[in-house]
N, C-alpha and C positions, 0 to 999 in steps of 0.2 A: 503493500498499501505505499502508496505520497501522501504526504500533507500538503496542504495547497493553501496562502494563507493571504487576504485581502484587506487590512484597513481601507477604511471608508468612511465620511461625514459629508452629508448630503448628496449622496449622490445615485437620485433616484430618477437622473437623467443616462446613467450610466452602468448600473449594476446588474441591468436586464441586461447587457450583451457581456459580462463578465459571466456572469453566471449562466447563461447556454454554453455560451464558450465551453465552459466548466463541463458543463454536463454532457456535451457533443464529443469531448477531445477524448482520446486513448491516453492510458491507459484504464480501462473503467475501474481496476481499484485504487480507489484516493477517497480522499477528506476534504472538503472545505470548511475555512474557518475563514466568514467576513466578520472582521472586528470592527464595531461600529464607537465613533468617539463621541458619541451626542448629536446625531443629527437631529433635525426637526422637521425634516420634511417626511415622506415615503419612503424611505430606505429600508428601514427594518423591518415596515409590511412589505414588502417586496420580497427581501431574502427569506420572512417566514411564510409565506405565499410556496418559494420556493420548496424549502425546505419540508415545509409541509408533506409534497411527495417525492423527496428525497433526504433518507437517515442520513445521510454522509455531509447535508449540508448541515453546519451550523452558525449562529449569532454569538459571537459574544460582546458584552459591551466593559467598553472603557473610561470609566470614570475620569482618569488622568489627561483623555484625548488625546496626549501627543503618540508617536509613529511607535518609537523605539517600545513603550507600556506596549502595543497593541500586538509587537512581534514578540512579545517576551511570552506573554497571556496566551498568545495560539500556541506557541511552542509547547509551553506548558500544558497547555490540555488536548496538544494531539499526539499521535504515535507512530504514524507514517516516518517514511527515509528516503528520498529526502525529502527536503521542506523544501517548498518552492515559491517565491513570492509572487502577488501582481500586485498589480497596478489598476485602478479603475480607467485614468482616462487614457490608457493602452490597447490597442487590439492586438493580438495574436496571429501568429498563422497555426491552422488547425494542428501542424504536429508538435506542437510547443511542447508538450510536455514530452512528448515520444524524445524530441531532440537532445533535451537536458538529459533524458535516463542513457542514451548513447552517446554523448560528450564523457558523462560519470565512466560507463564503462569504455569507453577506447582509448580514455586518457588517464587515469586512476586517479583523478583532482579531489580535491577537499570542497572546493568550491567549484561550482559553473553560471555561467551565462551567457547571453549573448551584449550586443553593442547596444548603445541607443540611438535605434534608428527614428530620429525625429522626421516626419511630415508634415504637411500641413493644406489645409482647406482652403486658405485665404492667401491671396499674395504675400502678406506681413508673415505670418503664418510660417510659409516657403522660404521667405528671405529669413530666417529666423536660423530654419532646420539647414540652409548652407552656410552662414553665418558661423554657426556653431558645431558644423562639419570640418571647417577649415584648421589649418595651424593658428592662423591671425587671432580667430575666435577664443581657443580654448588650449594654445599649449600641443602639448606634445604627448596630450591625454589616447591611451590608445581605444579606450570604448565608445567613444565618437566615430571610429573609422569603422563601416561597417562592411567592411574587407578582412578584418587586421583579426591576426586568429594566431593563438599561443598564448603563454603566462601572462598575469596580468597584473597589475595592482587592485584593480575592482573590475567589475561586471554591473551591467542595469540588471537591477533590481536581485538577482541573485538567486542560485538553488544552492544549499548548504549537505552535507551530510549531517546528519545528526552528533556525530563523533565533535562533527569542530565546537560545537557548543558546550561540551565536556571538555576539550581543551583548550577554549577560548574563550568560556565565558559566556553570558548571553546580550544581548546589545543593551549599550550605555544609557541610561534613562535623562542622563545629563547633556545627552544628543539630539535635544530636539527637531535639530537639524543636519543632515551631514551624518548619521546615525549607521549609513552602511559604509562610507569611509572609513573611518573609526573602525569599524568592527571588520572590516575590510584589512585593512593595514595590521592591525591587532593578531587576527586571524593567521597572518604572511609572518609576522613575525613571533610565531609560535610552529613557524614549520610547514603553515596551511600550504597547499596549493591552489592558484586560481588560475582557471582556464577561458579564457574568453573563445568563442564557438562563434563565429558569424551565421551557423545554419539555425542558433536559436534565433529565429525570427519574432521581431516583433515593432511596433510603429506608437511611437510618440507623439501628441500632440503639443508641439510648443504653447507659450502663452501666447495672445492676439492682440496684444500693442505694447509700445514701450512702456506705460508705467509699470504692467504688469510683473515685464520682464524684467525692469529696475529691480524692482521689489525680491522678487525669486532670486536671481544672482548676488543682491547686497546680502539675501539672508546667507546663500552658501560663503559667501568670502566673511559674515561675521564668525560661522562657527566653525573655517576650518582653523582657523590660531586656537582654539580649544581640540580639535582633534591632534594638532599637530603637537598641542603639549602634553597629551595622554600617552599620543604613538609617537615620536622623534623623528621615527626610523620610516617615517610617510610625507615627508619634507621632499619639497620641489620646487627647483628653481621658478617652472608657471606660475604656483602659490604665490612669487612675491612680485612676478613682473607689474601687474594689475595695480600693488599700492603701488610702485614706483612710478609709473604713468601718472597718478593720481598726485603725488606729491613733485613730482615734476610742473604739472600745471598751475597746482599751490606755487608752488617758487617761482612761479615765471617770472612776473615784477622783479623781482629780487636779482631772478638770472639777467633781466635787462639791466639792468644798473649796473649789474658787475660785468659781463660780458658784451653787453649791446647785444645789435639781431644775429649773433650765433646763439643764443638762447632759441632759437624759431626751429636751429637746424635739427632736433629732434619730432619736435612737431610737427617738420616737413613730411621727414621719413616716415612717420605716421600719416601724414597725409598723401604719400605714395605707396603705402602699404594698402590703404583701406580702397586706393583707386587702380591698385593691381587686380586685388580678387576682383572690384569693379566692374571690369574691362574683358577679366579673363572668363565672366563665368557670364551662358549660354540665357542667361534667363531674360524673361520681355522687362522693359524698362520699369514700367509700373511696381515691376517685385524688386528688380535692382535697386531703384534709390535707397530703397528703405535701411538698404546698407549702411548710408550715410551716417543712418541715428540708432540701428543697431550693435554695431563694435561698440561706439562709444558707451552706450548704455551700457555692454556687459563688460567692458573694461572698468569705467567709473563706478559702476555698482559693484563690481567687486572686491574693485582696489579699495573702496571706500569702507564698506565692509571688513575687509579684511581688518583696517589699520583700527576701526573701533574695536574691533574682536581683540587686537593686540593691549590697545588700551582698556578693554572691559574683564578680559578673562587672561591677560598674563600679567597688569601691572597692578589690578587692583582687585584682582579672584571673586570676580561677581560671578552670583547665582544668573545661569544659564535661563531666557525664556526667549519665545517667538511671540509674532504675531498669534490673535485670538484663533485661526484656522490651523487647525492640527493638519489637514494634509491634505 
């Protein structure tokens, strides 16, 4: 039997497609735990309707709201092996579970998963999908490359052998964001192998406007210093570059006073990089024009969040918190 876990919050528009995918997908021997963080819509009612027809579908309530609590509750309540996480805003290929099981058998890895394969229904979402698949957008993070395969630092969502939790512990409840990064870095530090397999296919839909994209990546940046404080082996140069980008623009008036127009050289290089990805893309113009707002939004938001995270978690050791919506 495999265990499938899906944390949710107000997902009445999406939970039906998750339940349908789970029911239709092989193998037949599986259990699903939907963990609700206090939904105020019909999410729970929909799950209970499906559970009445399938005794292996379970609804768990998560009064703490945040994702690591949800994952831990479901892992403790379940019995299957491996444990596979789903997200309500992601669509999965029909053979998703089978591809995960095949990857475990073929590689002997402890954790497996596919890349974050972003797609879009609107021109802006498709532009985000493009930007976050480029090295300018996300650096050398292999799990954004839908062709990459092999040993990796992390994978999208993830599937874990139950023995991983015995060796590395459960999800850290301090990590109300980036809990998968922290857990995967910790598991690797314990000698566990993570394998990225492009045959494990899913489609993720990015945020639909600049404001929501900025908030998302600000939260990623905010909690990354806490991840690195807990598991320092996860540090990579790509985590620091956006913070340097923010510091450059903040210090530009001082740089102009010190070195004159030479201060614009880094900004000019950034403009050229965005121009390169703009002109090398074959997307229509109404889609490509969003690159000029998306790239700066990704870098300013993550960099600003990272600097705030250093201040909040490393210098003042503040208690983590996140916005009201937990999922």
